[in-house]
C-alpha positions, 0 to 999 in steps of 0.5 A: 144272159150269162148267169153265174147263179142257178137255183135248182127247183122252181117251187115257192121257196126256190123261186123266191130265193131266185127273185131275191138274188135277181133283185140285187142286179144278178142274172139267175137261172132257175131249173124247173122240172115242170115245163109249164112253170118254166114257160110261165116264168119266161113268158109271163114273169110269174110262177102262178102255181107256186108263187101267185101274184108275184112279178119276177125280174127280167134277170131270171130265166127258167130252163127245164135242162138241168145240166144247162142250168148248173153248168159253169155257175159260181153259185148253185142252190138246190131247192127241190123237196127232200124226196127228190133231192138225191135224184136232182144231185145225181143229175148234176154229177156230170156237170164239169164245173161241179166235177171240178169243184168250181161251183159253191153249193148251198141247199135250202131243202128241209128234211132227212134223206134215206140211205143204206145206213138209215135216215141221215141229214141232208149235207152228209148224204149229199157229200157221199155223192158229190166230188171230194172237193165238197167235203165239209164245204156245202152250205145249209140255209134255213130259218123262220121264213115263208116264200109268201112273205120274203117275196113281198119284202117282209123282214126275215132272218136266215142262217147260212151254216157251213163248216167252211166259213168262207162259203158261209160268208159267200152265201150270206153276202149273196142273199142278204138285203135290207129286209133279209138278214143272213147270219153265219153258223158252224153248227151244220148238224144242229141247224139241219136237225132243227129245220127237219124236225120242226115240220113234225112238231108243226103237224102236231101243233096244227092238230091241237089248233084244230081241236082247240078251235072246234071244241067249244068247252075244250080244255085246250087254249093258247097256253096249251099250244105254247106247252106243246111248242116248248115240248117240241123244241125240247125234242128237237134239241134232243134229236139235234144233240144225237145227230151231232149238233155242236152249239146249244145256242142253235136251238134258241136262235132263229134256226131253232125256236124261230123256225119252229114258232113260225112253222107252227103258228103261221097261216102259210105253214103247210105242215100246220095246215096238214095237221088241222086237216087231219082233224077237220077233214079226216084227211088220213082216212083214205090212206093205209099207212105212212108209206101209202101216204108218202106214195100218194102225197101228190093227192094232197095238193100241197107238200107237207114235208113233215110227213116224211120227216116223221117217218125218219124221226121215229127211226132215228128215235129208235136207233138212238133210244131217244124219248121224244113222244110228240114226234114218235106219236105223230109218226104213229098217227100218220101210220094209222096206229094211233087216233089223233084225239087219243094222242093229244089227250095222252100227250098232256096226261104224260106231262102232269 
């Protein structure tokens, strides 16, 4: 199979994106860090661990050799979690087609990346490592989407954001199907900030949702959740502006309110689930602080990317002197500085 398209990362979303492209008649190589996932895809046409009960096209081939996956590709999509993204990028720097700028690159990872200058958005951090050909040419793909739905053909919308209009259109055309709508945007900073920060709000939303569910005479209802969602969107917009967002409408589009809403409310949302388990299972009890939580994140059994994002958002809030109490408060909870119930109560007291 002489595939011209590679997806680096065989999690649920990476596998789904590979499936979407393959179903359009394209050959796709997907790189899996885990040998068992590679074998599962190649031998059983499934990714039983991350995308169970979904059959994958024969035109998808998995490999555990990242250079083989990335070499001589027209399109390359990074799909690994944010905490592993830079290491993955570094492993592909020796690939000839990337060194020569021949491959068009997109990223579907959500979050922030650490650097010597503090937390930064994903694309600008990657540009520090990739050859100069990729300056202002990377594409960031985001939107209100869950692999569990997109893999089954549910109608969904995404945004392909890039300062290079041609590359945005290239990925828009590569991904769009009758049920997957893809739109272009120039606001790479606003779209990235929205994608990362919404996971933080979703953890807080999950906490509130759990408190509402278990409190028979609770004062919290559906309207309270909408109040939190609106406050969260306002914080995302404040953060996005501080990080260089260029289009206010980004935050009222599917990249902003759309992604925030589905992440907070969907049963598939891992960050919402983690927020609920903070209340229902006291899941933070066995962790000393947020760094301990991140170092042992594999023990959770799934990956709530809002944990790392919460740590970085708090740093950015202090750096830019931003008033974003939901996000900072959630970071303090994860750092074992603040009781979840106390946080929820004080949060709404502050809104009076």
